[in-house]
C-alpha positions, 0 to 999 in steps of 0.5 A: 950395840952401835953408838947413837949418832953424834953431832956438833949441835942439835937444834930444837925447833924449825922455826925462824930462829932454829932454821937460821941458826942451823943454816949458819952453823952448818955453813961454818962446817959444823955437823948439825941436826935440826929436830921439830915435832911438827910435820912442816917447818916454819908455820909461823913464818907461813902465816905471818904478815897475811901470808907475806911475812913481815920479815924485818923492819928497816926502821930498827935503831941501831944506836938503841935497838932495845927500844923496840923490844920489851922484857925484864931487860930489853938491853940484852938484845942489843949485842945480837941486833947490832951484829946482825942487822936488817941490812944483813937479812935483806942482803940474804933475800937479794942473793936468793932473788926474793923480791920485797917491799916496804909497807908501813913504818919500815915493815918489809914484806915479801912481794910474793909469799912467805913461802919465799922466806921458808924456801930461802931458809931451807936452801941455806940449811941444805947448803950447810948439810944440815940434817933434819928430823921431822916430825920427830918428838923429843922425849928426854934430854940429859947431859953427861959432864966431861968427867963422865963423857970423856969430852972436854965440855961434856955432851947432850944426850937427846932421846927422840922417837927416832932414837937417841942422838948426842951432841956437844951443843944443844940449841933451844929454839922451840918458840913460845906458847902463842898460836897453839893450833900450829904446834906451840909448846912449853918444851923450851921452858921445861928444858930451861927449868930442868937445867936450872935456868930462871924462867920469866912468867909468860903471857900473850903478847901482841894480842887483841884485848877483850872487855866484859859484856856490860862494858862492851855493850855500847860498842858491840855493834861496831865490829869492823869499824877501824880508825887511826888513834893514839893509844896509851897505857901506864902512868907518868912521863917515864911510865907511860907508853903510847902508839899511834896506829890503827884501832879495830873494833871487834865483837869482843873488844879491840884489835888492830895494830894500835891495840896489839902494840899496846897489849905488850905494855898493858897490865891487867886491871889498868885502863887504856887511854885512847884519842880517837881523833889524834891531831884534832882539837875536838873541843875547839872544833865542835865549838867552832861548828856551833859558832858557825850556826851548823844545823847538823846533828851532833853525830853528823858533825862528829862524822867529820873526824870519826867513822859514822857508826862510831859517831852515832854510837858515841852520840847515843850515850847522852841526850845532850848529844842527840840534837843539832850542834847549834842547840848543844850547850858548850858544856856538853860539847866540851864533855864530848870532845874531852871523852873522845880525846881521852877515852878511858876503858879498862880491858877484862883480859886478852884473846889469849895465846890462840890470837897472840902473835908472840909470847911475853916472858920466857927464859930469863936473860940474866942467865944467858950470855949477851954475846952468844945466848949460851947459858952461863951456868950450863956449858953448851946449852943455848936459848934463841928466838921467842923462847927467850924473854925478849919480845919485839914490837909489831912490824918485823922486829920479832923476826929480826930478833930471831935472825940476830939471836940465831946468828950470835949463837951460830957463830959461838957453836964449836965443833965436838972434840 
């Protein structure tokens, strides 16, 4: 009976991290097999950034890159992120002739299409002689230690629906649970547990927040209204997190960049604090309008600083605010200004993995090497990208973690003996 094919490394998952790791390892001369259960590679790249792929963020602070990431130990990401930087990836795009631009706060997007990034990754894989099995499901993974397999570091036996393969190293780049409709699975977490690695509980990240029907009734009609805000969660100077971004009202709750960002820090049962007119001292501004003798309805005056529909909805909450501003009491104006500057509202939940851009939690970084992403207690087993408990902010940081963790892993992989 012929023996199963043997590789230096088998990589599970043909997303951003898996493709990049395979390409980097292949170009180092390793024999690499890339396996994915989906028909097409890199679906998350394909749909990201409105189809233009926000592939990195040049605002990443290389002195403290971990500040743009969350997890049990964001400091873990530092080693990989400082060794493979946004500049490295943009140089790769330039070599492939992929045009790109900065859109907002350091976010870099393809000029044409996310397909350009996918084509680049596939070309890099081809240059490294990477073999791809796709679609191909993994049925079982086993490990033969050196005493049984005769190899110094042991080998992994991967049973797939295209037959068995073996490899000195197994790289898990299977992503998280977000967006199940494009093939997300829990395979990576199951493999981690199989080999004794701890896994931090998962939850949706970078996700819209929802509210119960009673809480949301006054705002349900505002779906589609957007405005810049300052949004915060947590308590105390050290425990409080704030983002200055755009907020979007939906039929079920709040979305937009501000809410996606804060969702990674929000804890169930805790309130959000939202300044709906950041940079404006609303209490003073309203009193000044009254002092001028303005005959405008209070809602119309508010529309100077807020979208008109939001101003109308807010004023409708109290009879004290449904009159010309010159007739409103100072107390009513102060209360209005205070509420708009410190809107306290508690979400009931999130839109879940179907709308989440990433998955919080994952393989515990305490069980991995910071330099190589190899499991400390399991030789030749690596975890990279979203499957690890490292989650970036909105704006290209998660893709940069994919490139950086993949590069760190690829440099550490060794040929079979």
